[in-house]
DSSP file (Angstrom, degrees, kcal/mol; ACC not computed):
  #  RESIDUE AA STRUCTURE BP1 BP2  ACC     N-H-->O    O-->H-N    N-H-->O    O-->H-N    TCO  KAPPA ALPHA  PHI   PSI    X-CA   Y-CA   Z-CA
    1    1 A M     >        0   0    0      0, 0.0     4,-1.9     0, 0.0     5,-0.2   0.000 360.0 360.0 360.0 143.8  173.4   74.9  101.1
    2    2 A K  H  >  +     0   0    0      1,-0.2     4,-2.2     2,-0.2     5,-0.2   0.891 360.0  53.8 -64.3 -40.7  173.4   71.6  103.0
    3    3 A V  H  > S+     0   0    0      1,-0.2     4,-2.3     2,-0.2    -1,-0.2   0.916 109.2  48.9 -61.1 -43.2  170.5   70.2  101.0
    4    4 A E  H  > S+     0   0    0      1,-0.2     4,-2.4     2,-0.2    -1,-0.2   0.866 108.3  53.6 -67.0 -35.5  172.2   70.9   97.7
    5    5 A Q  H  X S+     0   0    0     -4,-1.9     4,-2.7     2,-0.2    -1,-0.2   0.905 109.3  49.1 -63.6 -40.5  175.4   69.2   99.0
    6    6 A L  H  X S+     0   0    0     -4,-2.2     4,-2.5     2,-0.2    -2,-0.2   0.909 109.6  51.9 -64.2 -42.1  173.4   66.1   99.9
    7    7 A F  H  <>S+     0   0    0     -4,-2.3     5,-2.4     1,-0.2     4,-0.4   0.931 113.0  44.7 -58.9 -45.8  171.8   66.1   96.5
    8    8 A E  H ><5S+     0   0    0     -4,-2.4     3,-0.9     3,-0.2    -2,-0.2   0.922 112.3  51.3 -65.9 -44.1  175.1   66.3   94.8
    9    9 A F  H 3<5S+     0   0    0     -4,-2.7    -1,-0.2     1,-0.3    -2,-0.2   0.908 117.5  38.5 -60.1 -43.2  176.7   63.7   97.0
   10   10 A H  T 3<5S-     0   0    0     -4,-2.5    -1,-0.3    -5,-0.2    -2,-0.2   0.380 108.4-126.0 -90.3   4.0  173.9   61.2   96.4
   11   11 A Q  T < 5 -     0   0    0     -3,-0.9     2,-0.3    -4,-0.4    -3,-0.2   0.916  37.9-173.2  52.0  52.1  173.6   62.2   92.7
   12   12 A V      < -     0   0    0     -5,-2.4    -1,-0.2    -6,-0.1     5,-0.1  -0.614  24.8-114.8 -78.7 131.4  169.9   63.0   92.9
   13   13 A D    >>  -     0   0    0     -2,-0.3     3,-1.1     1,-0.1     4,-0.9  -0.264  21.9-116.4 -62.4 151.1  168.3   63.8   89.6
   14   14 A Q  H 3> S+     0   0    0      1,-0.3     4,-0.5     2,-0.2    37,-0.5   0.849 114.3  57.1 -57.1 -36.9  166.9   67.3   89.1
   15   15 A E  H 34 S+     0   0    0      1,-0.2     4,-0.4     2,-0.1    -1,-0.3   0.741 108.9  45.3 -70.0 -22.6  163.3   65.9   88.8
   16   16 A R  H <> S+     0   0    0     -3,-1.1     4,-2.3     1,-0.1    -1,-0.2   0.601  90.5  83.3 -96.5 -12.8  163.5   64.2   92.2
   17   17 A R  H  X S+     0   0    0     -4,-0.9     4,-2.5    -3,-0.5     5,-0.2   0.889  89.7  48.8 -63.4 -42.7  165.0   67.0   94.3
   18   18 A V  H  X S+     0   0    0     -4,-0.5     4,-2.3    31,-0.4    -1,-0.2   0.943 113.7  45.9 -64.2 -47.9  161.8   68.9   95.0
   19   19 A S  H  > S+     0   0    0     -4,-0.4     4,-1.0     1,-0.2    -1,-0.2   0.889 114.8  47.9 -65.0 -38.1  159.8   65.9   96.1
   20   20 A L  H  < S+     0   0    0     -4,-2.3     4,-0.5     2,-0.2     3,-0.2   0.911 113.3  47.2 -67.8 -41.6  162.7   64.6   98.3
   21   21 A A  H >< S+     0   0    0     -4,-2.5     3,-0.6    -5,-0.2    -2,-0.2   0.887 116.1  43.4 -67.6 -38.4  163.2   68.0   99.9
   22   22 A T  H >< S+     0   0    0     -4,-2.3     3,-1.4     1,-0.2    -1,-0.2   0.601  92.0  83.6 -85.7 -10.5  159.6   68.6  100.6
   23   23 A R  T 3< S+     0   0    0     -4,-1.0    -1,-0.2     1,-0.3    -2,-0.2   0.814  92.5  48.3 -60.8 -30.7  158.9   65.1  101.9
   24   24 A S  T <  S+     0   0    0     -3,-0.6    -1,-0.3    -4,-0.5    -2,-0.1   0.403  82.3 125.1 -93.5   3.2  160.1   66.0  105.3
   25   25 A F    <   +     0   0    0     -3,-1.4     2,-0.3     4,-0.1    -3,-0.0  -0.357  35.7 176.7 -62.4 140.9  158.1   69.2  105.6
   26   26 A Q    >   -     0   0    0     -2,-0.0     3,-1.5     4,-0.0     4,-0.4  -0.948  43.8  -9.4-140.1 160.3  155.9   69.4  108.7
   27   27 A G  T 3> S+     0   0    0     -2,-0.3     4,-2.2     1,-0.3     3,-0.3  -0.235 131.2   4.9  56.8-129.5  153.5   71.9  110.3
   28   28 A P  H 3> S+     0   0    0      0, 0.0     4,-2.6     0, 0.0    -1,-0.3   0.829 132.2  56.3 -58.3 -34.5  153.7   75.4  108.7
   29   29 A S  H <> S+     0   0    0     -3,-1.5     4,-2.4     2,-0.2    -2,-0.2   0.921 108.8  46.0 -64.7 -43.0  156.1   74.2  106.0
   30   30 A M  H  > S+     0   0    0     -4,-0.4     4,-2.5    -3,-0.3    -1,-0.2   0.897 112.4  51.2 -66.0 -40.1  153.7   71.4  104.9
   31   31 A Y  H  X S+     0   0    0     -4,-2.2     4,-2.5     2,-0.2    -2,-0.2   0.921 110.5  49.0 -62.2 -44.1  150.7   73.9  104.9
   32   32 A W  H  X S+     0   0    0     -4,-2.6     4,-2.3     2,-0.2    -2,-0.2   0.929 112.1  48.1 -60.8 -46.4  152.7   76.3  102.8
   33   33 A R  H  X S+     0   0    0     -4,-2.4     4,-2.3     2,-0.2    -2,-0.2   0.910 112.2  49.4 -61.8 -43.8  153.6   73.6  100.3
   34   34 A T  H  X S+     0   0    0     -4,-2.5     4,-2.3     1,-0.2    -1,-0.2   0.915 112.6  46.5 -63.2 -43.7  150.0   72.4  100.1
   35   35 A S  H  X S+     0   0    0     -4,-2.5     4,-2.6     2,-0.2    -1,-0.2   0.850 109.9  55.0 -69.2 -32.7  148.7   75.9   99.5
   36   36 A L  H  X S+     0   0    0     -4,-2.3     4,-2.4    -5,-0.2    -2,-0.2   0.946 110.3  45.1 -62.3 -48.4  151.4   76.5   96.9
   37   37 A I  H  X S+     0   0    0     -4,-2.3     4,-2.3     1,-0.2    -2,-0.2   0.909 113.2  51.3 -61.1 -42.7  150.3   73.4   94.9
   38   38 A K  H  X S+     0   0    0     -4,-2.3     4,-2.7     1,-0.2    -2,-0.2   0.923 111.0  47.2 -61.6 -45.8  146.6   74.4   95.3
   39   39 A N  H  X S+     0   0    0     -4,-2.6     4,-2.0     2,-0.2     6,-0.2   0.889 111.4  51.1 -64.4 -40.2  147.3   78.0   94.0
   40   40 A L  H  <>S+     0   0    0     -4,-2.4     5,-2.9     2,-0.2    -1,-0.2   0.920 112.9  46.3 -62.5 -42.5  149.3   76.7   91.1
   41   41 A T  H ><5S+     0   0    0     -4,-2.3     3,-1.4     3,-0.2    -2,-0.2   0.924 111.7  50.3 -66.0 -45.2  146.5   74.3   90.2
   42   42 A L  H 3<5S+     0   0    0     -4,-2.7    -1,-0.2     1,-0.3    -2,-0.2   0.847 114.0  45.1 -62.7 -34.5  143.7   76.9   90.5
   43   43 A N  T 3<5S-     0   0    0     -4,-2.0    -1,-0.3    -5,-0.2    -2,-0.2   0.302 112.1-119.0 -92.9   9.3  145.6   79.3   88.3
   44   44 A N  T < 5 +     0   0    0     -3,-1.4    -3,-0.2     1,-0.2    -4,-0.1   0.818  61.7 151.6  56.3  33.8  146.4   76.6   85.7
   45   45 A N      < -     0   0    0     -5,-2.9    -1,-0.2    -6,-0.2     3,-0.1  -0.670  51.8 -97.9 -90.0 150.1  150.2   77.2   86.3
   46   46 A P        -     0   0    0      0, 0.0    -1,-0.1     0, 0.0     2,-0.1  -0.315  43.1 -98.8 -67.1 151.4  152.5   74.2   85.7
   47   47 A K        -     0   0    0      1,-0.1     2,-0.7    -3,-0.0   -10,-0.0  -0.374  39.7-105.7 -65.1 144.8  153.7   72.2   88.7
   48   48 A I        +     0   0    0      1,-0.2    -1,-0.1    -3,-0.1     3,-0.0  -0.661  50.0 163.4 -76.2 116.1  157.1   73.1   90.0
   49   49 A R        +     0   0    0     -2,-0.7   -31,-0.4   -31,-0.1     2,-0.3   0.689  47.7  64.2-108.7 -24.3  159.4   70.2   88.9
   50   50 A Y  S  > S-     0   0    0      1,-0.1     4,-2.1   -33,-0.1     3,-0.2  -0.800  73.9-127.9-114.5 148.9  162.9   71.5   89.2
   51   51 A W  H  > S+     0   0    0    -37,-0.5     4,-2.7    -2,-0.3     5,-0.2   0.863 107.4  55.2 -59.6 -41.6  164.9   72.5   92.3
   52   52 A N  H  > S+     0   0    0      1,-0.2     4,-1.8     2,-0.2    -1,-0.2   0.899 108.9  48.2 -62.7 -40.0  166.0   75.9   91.0
   53   53 A E  H  > S+     0   0    0     -3,-0.2     4,-2.1     2,-0.2    -1,-0.2   0.919 112.2  49.5 -63.0 -43.5  162.4   76.8   90.4
   54   54 A F  H  X S+     0   0    0     -4,-2.1     4,-2.8     1,-0.2    -2,-0.2   0.899 108.0  53.2 -64.4 -41.4  161.4   75.7   93.8
   55   55 A R  H  X S+     0   0    0     -4,-2.7     4,-2.6     2,-0.2    -1,-0.2   0.898 108.0  51.3 -60.2 -41.1  164.3   77.7   95.4
   56   56 A I  H  X S+     0   0    0     -4,-1.8     4,-2.3     2,-0.2    -2,-0.2   0.936 113.0  44.2 -62.8 -47.2  163.1   80.8   93.7
   57   57 A V  H  X S+     0   0    0     -4,-2.1     4,-2.0     2,-0.2    -2,-0.2   0.914 113.7  51.1 -63.7 -43.2  159.6   80.4   95.0
   58   58 A L  H  X S+     0   0    0     -4,-2.8     4,-2.1     1,-0.2     5,-0.2   0.914 111.3  47.4 -61.1 -44.9  160.8   79.5   98.4
   59   59 A R  H  X S+     0   0    0     -4,-2.6     4,-2.2     1,-0.2    -1,-0.2   0.911 110.4  52.0 -64.0 -42.7  163.0   82.6   98.6
   60   60 A K  H  < S+     0   0    0     -4,-2.3    -1,-0.2     1,-0.2    -2,-0.2   0.877 116.3  40.3 -61.5 -37.6  160.2   84.9   97.4
   61   61 A C  H  < S+     0   0    0     -4,-2.0    -1,-0.2    -5,-0.2    -2,-0.2   0.801 128.3  26.3 -82.2 -29.9  157.8   83.6  100.0
   62   62 A H  H  < S+     0   0    0     -4,-2.1    -2,-0.2    -5,-0.2    -3,-0.2   0.488 102.2  78.2-120.0  -3.9  160.1   83.3  103.0
   63   63 A M  S  < S-     0   0    0     -4,-2.2     5,-0.0    -5,-0.2    -1,-0.0  -0.903  81.9-111.9-109.0 137.0  163.0   85.8  102.6
   64   64 A P    >   -     0   0    0      0, 0.0     3,-1.5     0, 0.0     4,-0.4  -0.293  27.2-118.6 -61.5 149.5  162.6   89.5  103.3
   65   65 A S  T 3  S+     0   0    0      1,-0.3     4,-0.5     2,-0.1     3,-0.3   0.780 112.4  54.1 -62.6 -27.6  162.8   91.7  100.2
   66   66 A Y  T 3> S+     0   0    0      1,-0.2     4,-2.5     2,-0.1    -1,-0.3   0.583  83.9  89.4 -83.0  -9.2  165.8   93.6  101.6
   67   67 A Y  H <> S+     0   0    0     -3,-1.5     4,-2.3     1,-0.2    -1,-0.2   0.906  87.4  46.5 -58.6 -47.7  167.9   90.4  102.2
   68   68 A D  H  > S+     0   0    0     -4,-0.4     4,-2.4    -3,-0.3    -1,-0.2   0.906 113.2  49.4 -62.8 -42.2  169.4   90.2   98.7
   69   69 A R  H  > S+     0   0    0     -4,-0.5     4,-2.4     1,-0.2    -1,-0.2   0.908 110.8  50.7 -62.9 -41.0  170.4   93.9   98.8
   70   70 A E  H  X S+     0   0    0     -4,-2.5     4,-2.3     2,-0.2    -2,-0.2   0.905 110.6  48.5 -64.8 -41.6  171.9   93.5  102.2
   71   71 A L  H  X S+     0   0    0     -4,-2.3     4,-2.4     2,-0.2    -2,-0.2   0.919 111.7  49.1 -64.0 -43.4  174.0   90.5  101.1
   72   72 A M  H  X S+     0   0    0     -4,-2.4     4,-2.5     1,-0.2    -2,-0.2   0.897 110.4  51.5 -63.4 -39.7  175.2   92.4   98.0
   73   73 A Y  H  X S+     0   0    0     -4,-2.4     4,-1.9     2,-0.2    -1,-0.2   0.926 110.1  49.0 -62.2 -45.0  176.1   95.4  100.1
   74   74 A K  H  X S+     0   0    0     -4,-2.3     4,-0.5     1,-0.2    -2,-0.2   0.902 111.9  49.3 -61.5 -41.2  178.1   93.1  102.5
   75   75 A L  H >< S+     0   0    0     -4,-2.4     3,-0.8     1,-0.2    -2,-0.2   0.918 111.8  47.8 -65.3 -43.0  179.9   91.5   99.6
   76   76 A Q  H 3< S+     0   0    0     -4,-2.5    -1,-0.2     1,-0.2    -2,-0.2   0.819 116.6  43.6 -67.3 -30.4  180.8   94.9   98.0
   77   77 A R  H 3< S+     0   0    0     -4,-1.9    -1,-0.2    -5,-0.2    -2,-0.2   0.402  83.2 127.6 -95.9   2.0  182.1   96.2  101.3
   78   78 A L    <<  +     0   0    0     -3,-0.8     2,-0.4    -4,-0.5     3,-0.1  -0.399  34.1 179.0 -64.8 129.1  184.0   93.1  102.4
   79   79 A Q        -     0   0    0     -2,-0.2     3,-0.1     1,-0.1     4,-0.1  -0.972  34.2-133.0-131.2 147.9  187.6   93.9  103.3
   80   80 A Q    >   +     0   0    0     -2,-0.4     3,-2.6     1,-0.2    -1,-0.1   0.904  46.7 156.4 -67.0 -41.2  190.3   91.6  104.5
   81   81 A G  T 3  S-     0   0    0      1,-0.3    -1,-0.2    -3,-0.1     7,-0.0  -0.276  76.7 -18.7  53.5-125.8  191.3   93.8  107.4
   82   82 A D  T 3  S+     0   0    0     -3,-0.1    -1,-0.3     2,-0.0     2,-0.2   0.281 108.4 115.1 -97.6  10.9  193.1   91.7  110.0
   83   83 A M  S <  S-     0   0    0     -3,-2.6     2,-0.1    -4,-0.1    -3,-0.0  -0.501  72.2-112.6 -75.9 148.1  191.6   88.4  108.8
   84   84 A I     >  -     0   0    0     -2,-0.2     4,-2.3     1,-0.1     3,-0.2  -0.437  34.2-104.8 -73.3 160.1  194.0   85.8  107.4
   85   85 A V  H  > S+     0   0    0      1,-0.2     4,-2.7     2,-0.2     5,-0.2   0.865 119.2  53.2 -57.1 -41.3  193.6   85.2  103.7
   86   86 A E  H  > S+     0   0    0      2,-0.2     4,-2.4     1,-0.2    -1,-0.2   0.909 109.9  47.1 -63.5 -42.9  191.8   81.8  104.2
   87   87 A D  H  > S+     0   0    0     -3,-0.2     4,-2.4     2,-0.2    -1,-0.2   0.903 113.1  49.8 -64.4 -40.7  189.2   83.3  106.5
   88   88 A Y  H  X S+     0   0    0     -4,-2.3     4,-2.5     2,-0.2    -2,-0.2   0.921 111.2  49.0 -62.6 -45.2  188.7   86.2  104.0
   89   89 A R  H  X S+     0   0    0     -4,-2.7     4,-2.7    -5,-0.2    -2,-0.2   0.915 111.6  49.2 -61.7 -44.3  188.3   83.8  101.1
   90   90 A Q  H  X S+     0   0    0     -4,-2.4     4,-2.3     2,-0.2    -1,-0.2   0.912 112.0  48.1 -62.8 -43.1  185.8   81.6  103.0
   91   91 A K  H  X S+     0   0    0     -4,-2.4     4,-2.2     2,-0.2    -1,-0.2   0.910 112.8  48.7 -64.1 -41.7  183.7   84.7  104.0
   92   92 A M  H  X S+     0   0    0     -4,-2.5     4,-2.4     2,-0.2    -2,-0.2   0.924 111.6  49.0 -64.7 -44.4  183.8   85.9  100.4
   93   93 A E  H  X S+     0   0    0     -4,-2.7     4,-2.5     2,-0.2    -2,-0.2   0.891 110.1  51.9 -62.4 -39.6  182.7   82.5   99.0
   94   94 A L  H  X S+     0   0    0     -4,-2.3     4,-2.0     2,-0.2    -1,-0.2   0.929 111.0  46.8 -63.6 -45.3  179.9   82.3  101.5
   95   95 A L  H  X S+     0   0    0     -4,-2.2     4,-2.4     2,-0.2    -2,-0.2   0.901 111.4  51.8 -62.1 -41.7  178.6   85.7  100.6
   96   96 A I  H  < S+     0   0    0     -4,-2.4    -2,-0.2     1,-0.2    -1,-0.2   0.916 109.7  49.6 -62.5 -43.4  178.8   84.9   96.9
   97   97 A L  H  < S+     0   0    0     -4,-2.5    -1,-0.2     1,-0.2    -2,-0.2   0.894 112.7  47.1 -62.2 -39.9  176.9   81.6   97.4
   98   98 A R  H  <        0   0    0     -4,-2.0    -1,-0.2     1,-0.3    -2,-0.2   0.864 360.0 360.0 -71.8 -35.4  174.2   83.4   99.3
   99   99 A V     <        0   0    0     -4,-2.4    -1,-0.3    -5,-0.2    -2,-0.2   0.511 360.0 360.0 -68.9 360.0  173.9   86.2   96.8
């Protein structure tokens, strides 16, 4: 993911990643973030402090439930066919990262 590459390049601490990523949210994204914080507070749940936790919540809320199964299916059925080895490797790595 591009955001994670930026975090790594700039050596951003784990504790700062969530606040930096959400700082640029606007419109529906900002509304979603605000309601998430509100719900966590109302239910006495701890604040999301780490990027991995935030990614999990973000995926649950915004990715269709079948998305992970579909990616795994694509990865399991991936064949080189007429692709050159480098293209095949890149496609496989991309699927692995997404899964």
